[in-house]
N, C-alpha and C positions, 0 to 999 in steps of 0.2 A: 504494500500500500504506500503510495507517495505521500510523504509528510509535507504539509503545507505550513507556511508562516501564518501564525494566528494573531499577529500584532494588530493593534487598533487602526493602523493607517494602511491597511491592505488596499491596493489600488484596484481599479477596474481595468482589465486588459482588453484592448480592442485589436483584433487580428484581421489582416487582409493580405491579399497577394501583392498589393502595391499601395497606392495612395487613395484608392476609392473609399476606403473605410473612414477617411476624414469626414465624409458627409454624415456618417453615423456618429462619429465622435462629436461633431459640432452640435448635434441635437442632444446627445447624452449629457454634455456639459451644461446645457441649459436646464435640464431636469435634475441634474445631480451636481450642483455647484460646490457641494461640500466634499466631493470625492476627488481623489488623485487618479490620474489616468496614465497608463503605459500603452503606447501605440506601437504595434509590431507590423512591419511590412516585409513580407517574404519576397523581396525583390530578386533574390537568387533563383526563385522558382517561377517568377512571373514571365509570361502569362500562363495561367493554369489550363487554358483551353486545349493545349496540345499534349497534355499529360495522359498517360494510361491511368485509368481510374484506380486500379489497385496500387500502383506506385505512388500516386498522389495522396491516397488515403494513408499509406504507410509514412510518407514524408510528413504530413501534417500531424499525425499522432506522435511521431518522434520529436518534432519541433516542440510540441506542447509539453512534453516531459521536461525539457530543459526550461521552458518559459515558466511553468508552474513552480518548479523547484526554485528558480532564481527570484521570482517576483511575488510568489504567494498571493495571487490576486483574490479578491473577495468574489469576483464574478468575471467570466470571460464572454465577450461579445465576438462572435465569428462574423465579421462584417463583410462577408463575401458569399454570394449565392453558390458558386461552384464549390468552394471549400466546405460549406455546411451540407449541401446536398450529397457530397461525396463522403465526407468524414464525420458529420455530426453524430451519427449513431455510434461510430467507433470511438469518438472522443468521450462520449458519455459512458460507454462501457469500460474504457481504459482508465478513466479518472472519475469514478463514481462520487468522490467527495467534492467535486467541483461543479458549479452551476454554469452551464453553457446556454447563452442566448443566441439563437441562430438567425440567419437571413435566408428567406425563401421568396420567390416571386410573389408579389401581392395580388394573386389571382382571385382570392376570395373577395376582398374589398372591391376589386374591379368589377366582378360579376354583380355585386350588390349595387354599384353606382351606374353602370351602363344604361343608357336609354335606348340605344340602337341594337343592343345585343351583339355588337361586333367589337371585340377586344383584341389588341395585339400585345404580345410580350416581347419586348426588345431586350435581348440578353446575349451572352456569349454562346458559341456553338455547343460547348459542353453543358451549359445549363438547360438549353432547349432540348437536348437529346436525352436528358436524364429521366428515368422512370418517375423519380420524385415529382418532377414538374408535371408530367402527364397525369400522375395520380391526383395532384392538386386540381387539375382541370376536371377530371372525372368526378371528384368529390364536391367541388364548389362551383363549377362553371359549365356543367354539362348542357345547360339550356342556352349557352352562348356560342357564338362562332368565335373561337379563339385561334388567332393567327400567331404561330411561333416564329420569331425572326431571330436567327442566330448570327450576329455580326462578328466576323473574324478580325475586324480592324478597329472597332470603335473604342475598346478599352485602351488600346495604345494611343489612339487619337486624344482621348480624354486625359491620359497621363501627360501628353505633350501640351495640350491646351492649358491645363491648370498650372503648368510650369512656365507659361508665357511664350511657348514656342508656336510658330504659325501652323494653322490647320486650315486647309482650303474648304470653302463652303461646298464646292462641288463634291469633294470626297465625303463630307458628312452627309450631304443630301442623298448620295447614292446608298449609304448605309441605312438611313432611316426610311427611305422610300417604300420598301416592302411592307412597312407597318400600316400603310394607308390603303385600305381596300373598301370597295363599295359594291352594293347590289341594289340597283334601282335607287330609291331614296335613302336606303340604309347604308351608313358608312361608319368606319371606325370612329369611335368617340372617346376611347380611353387607350392609352399606351402605358403598359406597366414597364417601369424601368427595372429590369431584372439583373442589373449589375450596379454595384455601389459607385462605380466610377462615373456612371452616366449623368447623375444629377449636376455635376460640375458644368455640363454643357447644355442644360435644359433650356437656357435662354437662346442658345444657338438653334436647338431643335425647334423651338417655337417660331423663330424667325424663318426657318427654312421649310416648315411644314406646309403642305398644300392646303390644309384647312385646320382650324383650331381643334385641339383635342385636350383632354385632361391627362397630363403626364404624371403618373402615379409613382411617387417616391416613397419607399418603405422606411426611410431613415427614422422618422418621428415615431412610427409604431414600434420599431426595434428599441429605441431609447425608452419609450413608455414601458415596454415589457421589462427591460433591465431595471428601471426605477422601481417597478412594482415588486421586484424580488430582493431589493436591498433595503435595509432599515435606513431611515433618515438620520443623519448625524448633526444635531444642532450645535454640537460642541466644536465643530471644525468647518466653519463656513468658508474659510480661506486656507486651502492646503498649504502647509509649510514648504513642501518641496515642489519644484517645477514638474510639470508633466513631461514625460520622456518619450522619445521616438527611437526605435531600434530597427535596424535593417539587417536581414540575414546575409546580404551580399557585402557587408562591410560599410565603409563610409560612402554615403551618397554624393552625387555631384553638387556643385554650388547651387544650381537652380532648385534642387530638391531640398537642400538644407535651408535655403531662404524660405521656401514654402512652409516647411515644418516650423521654422521660427515665427512665421506670420500666424500660425495656429497656436503659438505659445508653447511649442514643444521643443525641448532641449534634446538635440540629437546626441545619442550615446555611442 
């Protein structure tokens, strides 16, 4: 059994394949201002889309053994759809003493909100191919026309965009175009953002979309779930230590360090 640090200042650990989980961290901080956070980017394994499922599951479970031992978090947020759909059950089985909050495509709320009955899920190829995603559709959106769009390039585009690097409108428009379908008067009215990287570009998506849709970002719901599982700490409204960012690939480049600093994260 893995022994965890039981100190009063145990942080919330936020894990992602890259920088997409910052969208979840942003919401979690709003709801848990008294908590300290450790952000972990598995940039050495990014992107996850090309990984064999078994190898990726083994990698994530192995990474968490060291992360849990080193940081002793109060709770872990797996802020990556692919990581959680592949390894969520394995993480809970391997570390039963830890609470994991996962990220899955927001198909249930999309099915509840749609007026046209036409919903698209914009995600990575790995997420749209997973049985987990199809099971969500079967369970919560069987009455809807759900269009799965696996973009092989958009996560990398979002990583570049948020670092301030140029990304062409034409390239982005080509990636989101399959989300927009119509049948007579009925057309897509909700696009589920099935990758935590994508909300960084939602204003670009809105500008390039052929018609207005509701771009459904799950970050707030994930943060609310994490908040509900942790007791509030009125004794520590301002954490004494800086929030930290760690990269499995070593020291990130200058643009990434600057981004992390802008989020109030000290790169370790």
